[in-house]
SEFIZA-920034 format. One line per 10 residues: number of its first residue (from 1); their letters; for each residue z, y, x of N, C-alpha, C, O, CB. Coordinates in steps of 0.2 Angstrom, whole numbers, plus 5000, padded with zeros to 4 digits. Glycine has a CB too. Layout:
N
NUM) a) Z/Y/X/Z/Y/X/Z/Y/X/Z/Y/X/Z/Y/X ~ ...
end
This chain:
144
1) xxxxxxxxxx) 4801/4667/5726/4807/4667/5731/4808/4660/5734/4809/4659/5740/4813/4670/5728 ~ 4807/4655/5729/4808/4648/5732/4802/4646/5736/4803/4643/5742/4808/4643/5726 ~ 4796/4649/5735/4790/4647/5739/4790/4650/5745/4787/4648/5750/4784/4648/5735 ~ 4793/4656/5746/4792/4660/5752/4796/4657/5758/4794/4659/5764/4795/4667/5751 ~ 4800/4652/5757/4804/4649/5762/4810/4653/5765/4814/4650/5769/4799/4648/5768 ~ 4811/4658/5762/4817/4662/5764/4823/4660/5760/4824/4660/5754/4816/4670/5762 ~ 4828/4657/5764/4834/4654/5762/4833/4649/5756/4836/4649/5751/4839/4659/5759 ~ 4828/4644/5757/4825/4640/5752/4831/4635/5750/4832/4634/5744/4820/4636/5755 ~ 4835/4633/5754/4840/4628/5752/4845/4632/5747/4847/4629/5742/4844/4625/5758 ~ 4847/4638/5749/4852/4641/5745/4849/4643/5738/4852/4642/5733/4854/4648/5748
11) xxxxxxxxxx) 4842/4645/5738/4839/4647/5731/4839/4640/5727/4840/4641/5721/4832/4649/5733 ~ 4837/4635/5730/4837/4628/5726/4844/4626/5723/4844/4624/5718/4834/4623/5731 ~ 4849/4628/5727/4856/4626/5725/4857/4631/5719/4861/4629/5714/4861/4628/5730 ~ 4855/4637/5719/4856/4642/5713/4852/4639/5707/4855/4639/5702/4854/4649/5715 ~ 4846/4637/5708/4842/4634/5703/4846/4628/5700/4845/4627/5694/4835/4632/5705 ~ 4849/4624/5704/4852/4618/5701/4858/4620/5697/4859/4617/5691/4855/4614/5707 ~ 4862/4625/5699/4867/4628/5695/4864/4631/5688/4868/4630/5683/4871/4633/5699 ~ 4859/4635/5689/4856/4638/5683/4854/4632/5678/4854/4633/5672/4850/4642/5684 ~ 4851/4627/5680/4848/4621/5676/4854/4618/5673/4852/4614/5668/4844/4617/5680 ~ 4860/4619/5675/4865/4615/5672/4867/4618/5665/4870/4615/5661/4872/4615/5676
21) xxxxxxxxxx) 4865/4624/5663/4866/4627/5657/4860/4627/5653/4854/4627/5655/4869/4635/5658 ~ 4860/4627/5646/4855/4627/5642/4850/4633/5643/4844/4633/5643/4857/4627/5635 ~ 4853/4639/5643/4849/4645/5644/4846/4645/5651/4840/4647/5651/4854/4651/5644 ~ 4849/4643/5656/4846/4643/5663/4840/4638/5663/4835/4639/5666/4851/4641/5668 ~ 4841/4632/5660/4836/4627/5660/4830/4629/5656/4824/4628/5658/4839/4621/5656 ~ 4831/4633/5651/4826/4635/5647/4822/4641/5651/4816/4641/5650/4828/4638/5640 ~ 4825/4645/5654/4822/4650/5658/4818/4647/5664/4812/4649/5665/4827/4655/5661 ~ 4821/4642/5667/4817/4639/5672/4811/4635/5670/4805/4636/5673/4822/4634/5676 ~ 4811/4632/5664/4806/4628/5661/4800/4633/5659/4794/4632/5660/4808/4624/5656 ~ 4802/4639/5656/4798/4644/5654/4794/4647/5660/4788/4649/5659/4801/4649/5650
31) xxxxxxxxxx) 4797/4647/5666/4794/4650/5672/4790/4645/5676/4789/4647/5682/4800/4654/5676 ~ 4789/4640/5673/4784/4635/5677/4788/4632/5682/4785/4630/5688/4778/4638/5679 ~ 4795/4631/5682/4799/4628/5687/4797/4621/5689/4798/4619/5695/4806/4629/5685 ~ 4796/4617/5684/4794/4610/5686/4788/4609/5691/4789/4606/5696/4793/4606/5679 ~ 4783/4613/5689/4777/4612/5694/4778/4615/5700/4776/4613/5705/4771/4615/5690 ~ 4782/4620/5701/4784/4623/5707/4788/4619/5711/4787/4618/5717/4788/4630/5706 ~ 4793/4616/5708/4797/4611/5712/4794/4605/5714/4795/4602/5720/4803/4609/5708 ~ 4789/4602/5710/4785/4596/5712/4780/4598/5717/4779/4594/5722/4781/4594/5706 ~ 4778/4604/5717/4773/4607/5722/4777/4607/5729/4774/4606/5734/4770/4613/5721 ~ 4783/4610/5729/4787/4610/5735/4788/4603/5738/4788/4602/5744/4794/4613/5733
41) xxxxxxxxxx) 4790/4598/5733/4791/4591/5736/4784/4589/5739/4785/4585/5744/4793/4587/5730 ~ 4779/4590/5736/4772/4588/5739/4771/4591/5746/4769/4587/5751/4766/4590/5735 ~ 4773/4597/5747/4772/4601/5753/4778/4600/5758/4777/4603/5764/4770/4608/5752 ~ 4783/4597/5756/4789/4598/5760/4790/4592/5766/4795/4590/5768/4795/4597/5756 ~ 4784/4590/5769/4784/4586/5774/4788/4588/5780/4791/4584/5784/4777/4584/5776 ~ 4787/4595/5781/4790/4598/5787/4797/4601/5786/4801/4602/5790/4786/4603/5790 ~ 4798/4602/5779/4805/4605/5778/4811/4600/5779/4810/4594/5780/4805/4607/5770 ~ 4817/4603/5778/4823/4599/5780/4824/4594/5774/4821/4595/5768/4829/4603/5781 ~ 4828/4589/5775/4829/4584/5770/4834/4587/5765/4833/4585/5759/4833/4578/5774 ~ 4838/4592/5767/4842/4596/5762/4837/4599/5756/4839/4599/5750/4846/4601/5765
51) xxxxxxxxxx) 4832/4602/5759/4827/4605/5754/4824/4600/5749/4824/4601/5743/4822/4609/5758 ~ 4822/4594/5752/4820/4589/5747/4825/4587/5742/4823/4586/5736/4817/4583/5751 ~ 4831/4586/5745/4836/4583/5740/4838/4588/5735/4839/4587/5729/4843/4582/5744 ~ 4838/4595/5737/4839/4600/5732/4834/4601/5727/4835/4602/5721/4840/4607/5735 ~ 4827/4600/5729/4822/4600/5724/4823/4594/5719/4822/4595/5713/4815/4599/5728 ~ 4824/4588/5721/4825/4583/5717/4831/4584/5712/4831/4582/5706/4826/4576/5721 ~ 4836/4587/5715/4842/4588/5711/4841/4593/5706/4843/4592/5700/4848/4590/5715 ~ 4837/4598/5707/4835/4603/5702/4831/4600/5697/4832/4601/5691/4831/4609/5706 ~ 4826/4596/5699/4822/4592/5694/4826/4588/5689/4825/4587/5683/4817/4588/5697 ~ 4831/4584/5692/4836/4580/5688/4840/4584/5683/4840/4582/5677/4841/4576/5693
61) xxxxxxxxxx) 4842/4590/5685/4846/4595/5681/4842/4597/5675/4844/4598/5670/4849/4600/5685 ~ 4835/4599/5677/4831/4601/5672/4829/4596/5667/4828/4597/5661/4824/4604/5675 ~ 4829/4589/5669/4827/4584/5664/4833/4581/5660/4831/4578/5655/4824/4578/5668 ~ 4839/4583/5662/4845/4580/5659/4845/4583/5652/4846/4589/5651/4851/4582/5663 ~ 4844/4579/5647/4844/4580/5640/4839/4585/5637/4841/4589/5633/4851/4583/5639 ~ 4833/4586/5640/4828/4590/5639/4822/4587/5637/4819/4583/5641/4827/4596/5644 ~ 4819/4588/5631/4813/4584/5629/4807/4588/5632/4802/4584/5632/4813/4584/5621 ~ 4807/4594/5633/4801/4598/5636/4800/4595/5643/4794/4596/5645/4803/4605/5636 ~ 4805/4593/5646/4804/4591/5653/4799/4586/5654/4795/4586/5659/4811/4589/5656 ~ 4799/4581/5650/4794/4575/5650/4787/4578/5651/4783/4576/5655/4795/4570/5645
71) xxxxxxxxxx) 4785/4582/5646/4778/4585/5646/4776/4589/5652/4771/4588/5655/4777/4589/5640 ~ 4781/4593/5654/4780/4597/5660/4779/4593/5666/4775/4594/5671/4785/4602/5660 ~ 4784/4588/5667/4783/4583/5672/4777/4579/5673/4774/4578/5678/4789/4579/5672 ~ 4774/4577/5667/4768/4574/5667/4762/4578/5669/4758/4576/5673/4767/4571/5659 ~ 4762/4585/5666/4757/4589/5669/4757/4590/5676/4752/4591/5679/4758/4596/5665 ~ 4763/4591/5679/4764/4592/5686/4763/4586/5690/4763/4586/5697/4771/4595/5688 ~ 4762/4580/5687/4761/4574/5691/4768/4572/5695/4767/4570/5701/4755/4574/5695 ~ 4773/4573/5692/4780/4572/5695/4781/4565/5697/4784/4564/5702/4785/4575/5691 ~ 4779/4561/5693/4780/4553/5694/4778/4551/5701/4781/4547/5704/4777/4549/5689 ~ 4772/4553/5703/4769/4551/5709/4773/4554/5715/4775/4550/5720/4762/4554/5710
81) xxxxxxxxxx) 4775/4560/5715/4779/4563/5720/4786/4560/5720/4789/4558/5726/4780/4571/5719 ~ 4789/4558/5714/4796/4555/5714/4796/4548/5717/4800/4546/5720/4798/4556/5707 ~ 4790/4545/5716/4790/4538/5718/4790/4538/5726/4793/4534/5729/4783/4534/5716 ~ 4786/4543/5729/4786/4544/5736/4793/4545/5739/4795/4543/5744/4781/4549/5738 ~ 4797/4550/5735/4803/4552/5737/4808/4545/5737/4812/4544/5741/4806/4557/5733 ~ 4807/4541/5731/4811/4535/5730/4810/4531/5736/4814/4527/5738/4809/4532/5724 ~ 4804/4530/5739/4803/4526/5745/4805/4529/5751/4808/4525/5755/4795/4525/5745 ~ 4804/4535/5753/4805/4538/5759/4811/4543/5760/4812/4546/5765/4799/4541/5762 ~ 4814/4545/5754/4819/4550/5754/4826/4548/5757/4827/4542/5758/4820/4553/5748 ~ 4830/4553/5757/4837/4551/5759/4840/4547/5753/4837/4546/5748/4841/4557/5760
91) xxxxxxxxxx) 4846/4544/5754/4849/4540/5749/4851/4544/5743/4849/4542/5737/4856/4537/5752 ~ 4853/4550/5743/4854/4555/5737/4848/4556/5734/4848/4556/5728/4858/4561/5740 ~ 4843/4558/5737/4836/4559/5734/4833/4553/5731/4830/4554/5726/4831/4562/5740 ~ 4834/4547/5734/4831/4541/5731/4835/4540/5724/4831/4538/5720/4832/4535/5736 ~ 4841/4541/5724/4845/4539/5718/4843/4544/5712/4842/4542/5707/4852/4540/5719 ~ 4842/4550/5714/4840/4555/5709/4833/4554/5707/4832/4554/5701/4841/4562/5712 ~ 4829/4553/5711/4822/4551/5710/4821/4545/5705/4817/4545/5700/4817/4550/5716 ~ 4825/4540/5707/4825/4534/5703/4827/4535/5696/4824/4533/5691/4829/4529/5706 ~ 4832/4540/5695/4835/4541/5688/4830/4546/5684/4830/4545/5678/4842/4545/5689 ~ 4827/4550/5688/4822/4554/5684/4816/4550/5682/4814/4550/5676/4819/4560/5689
101) xxxxxxxxxx) 4814/4545/5686/4808/4541/5684/4810/4537/5678/4807/4535/5674/4806/4537/5690 ~ 4817/4534/5678/4819/4531/5673/4819/4535/5666/4818/4532/5661/4826/4528/5674 ~ 4821/4541/5667/4821/4545/5661/4814/4546/5658/4813/4545/5652/4824/4552/5662 ~ 4809/4547/5663/4803/4548/5660/4800/4542/5658/4796/4542/5652/4798/4550/5666 ~ 4801/4536/5661/4799/4530/5658/4802/4528/5652/4799/4525/5647/4799/4524/5664 ~ 4809/4529/5652/4812/4527/5646/4810/4530/5640/4809/4527/5634/4820/4528/5647 ~ 4808/4537/5640/4806/4540/5634/4799/4538/5632/4797/4538/5626/4806/4548/5636 ~ 4795/4536/5637/4788/4534/5636/4789/4527/5632/4785/4526/5627/4784/4533/5642 ~ 4793/4523/5634/4794/4516/5631/4797/4517/5624/4795/4513/5620/4799/4512/5635 ~ 4801/4522/5623/4804/4523/5616/4798/4525/5612/4798/4523/5606/4809/4528/5616
111) xxxxxxxxxx) 4794/4529/5614/4788/4531/5610/4783/4526/5608/4781/4525/5603/4785/4537/5613 ~ 4782/4521/5613/4777/4516/5613/4779/4510/5609/4775/4507/5606/4774/4515/5619 ~ 4785/4508/5609/4788/4502/5607/4789/4502/5599/4789/4497/5596/4794/4500/5610 ~ 4789/4508/5596/4790/4508/5589/4784/4507/5585/4779/4511/5586/4794/4514/5587 ~ 4783/4502/5580/4778/4501/5576/4779/4505/5570/4782/4503/5565/4776/4494/5575 ~ 4777/4512/5570/4779/4516/5564/4776/4514/5557/4779/4514/5552/4777/4523/5565 ~ 4770/4511/5558/4766/4508/5552/4771/4503/5549/4772/4502/5543/4759/4506/5553 ~ 4773/4498/5553/4777/4493/5551/4784/4495/5548/4786/4492/5543/4779/4488/5556 ~ 4787/4500/5551/4793/4503/5548/4792/4506/5541/4796/4505/5537/4796/4508/5553 ~ 4787/4510/5540/4785/4513/5534/4784/4508/5529/4786/4508/5523/4780/4518/5534
121) xxxxxxxxxx) 4780/4502/5530/4778/4497/5526/4784/4492/5524/4783/4489/5519/4772/4493/5528 ~ 4789/4492/5528/4794/4487/5527/4799/4488/5521/4802/4484/5519/4798/4486/5534 ~ 4799/4494/5519/4803/4496/5514/4810/4496/5516/4815/4495/5512/4802/4491/5508 ~ 4812/4497/5522/4818/4497/5525/4822/4503/5523/4820/4507/5518/4818/4497/5532 ~ 4828/4505/5526/4832/4510/5524/4828/4517/5524/4824/4518/5529/4838/4511/5529 ~ 4829/4521/5519/4825/4527/5518/4830/4532/5517/4836/4531/5516/4820/4527/5513 ~ 4828/4538/5517/4833/4544/5515/4832/4546/5508/4835/4551/5506/4831/4550/5520 ~ 4829/4542/5504/4828/4544/5497/4835/4544/5494/4839/4540/5496/4823/4540/5493 ~ 4836/4548/5488/4842/4548/5485/4841/4544/5478/4843/4548/5473/4845/4555/5484 ~ 4839/4539/5478/4838/4535/5471/4845/4533/5469/4849/4529/5473/4833/4529/5472
131) xxxxxxxxxx) 4847/4535/5463/4854/4533/5460/4853/4529/5454/4850/4531/5449/4858/4539/5459 ~ 4855/4523/5454/4855/4519/5448/4860/4521/5443/4866/4521/5445/4856/4511/5450 ~ 4858/4522/5437/4863/4523/5431/4865/4530/5431/4870/4531/5427/4868/4518/5432 ~ 4863/4535/5435/4866/4541/5435/4862/4546/5430/4856/4545/5430/4865/4545/5442 ~ 4865/4550/5426/4862/4554/5421/4861/4561/5424/4858/4565/5420/4867/4554/5415 ~ 4862/4562/5430/4861/4569/5432/4867/4573/5432/4867/4579/5435/4855/4572/5429 ~ 4872/4571/5429/4878/4575/5428/4884/4572/5432/4890/4573/5430/4880/4576/5421 ~ 4883/4568/5437/4888/4565/5441/4890/4570/5446/4889/4576/5446/4885/4559/5444 ~ 4894/4567/5451/4897/4571/5457/4891/4574/5461/4893/4579/5465/4901/4567/5461 ~ 4885/4571/5461/4880/4574/5466/4875/4579/5462/4870/4580/5465/4876/4568/5468
141) xxxx) 4876/4581/5456/4872/4585/5452/4873/4592/5454/4878/4594/5457/4872/4584/5445 ~ 4868/4596/5452/4869/4603/5453/4872/4607/5447/4873/4613/5447/4862/4607/5455 ~ 4872/4603/5442/4875/4606/5435/4883/4605/5436/4886/4600/5437/4872/4602/5429 ~ 4886/4611/5434/4893/4611/5434/4896/4612/5427/4902/4612/5426/4896/4616/5439
end
């Protein structure tokens, strides 16, 4: 329905509203919504600015608090398209595109900056429950 061009702007607004809920977001992601929206942005040279803004807004709503979005956006090459929107879009589209790119980049940086080998070797805080001097019959035992 979105690709057909029939009431595109209205359909995109509905998608934005659906993406605001967890169930709607999940359904849109399952239906390949990220790649469809990115494809629309690639092809939307002749479409109205409102359509471009609503595509970016829908992508932003899908990415908000969702870990699946990063992988799907990477597959769809969303970063390239969003950089173009950031350069040539309306003010609203530029702001949303910049925030999406920040989310994507921020998550990549979080994954890359952690030296997990060093963390494990450092002997820092762990989740083990070593108890000095406990006989097993203390307040944390399973024996009553």
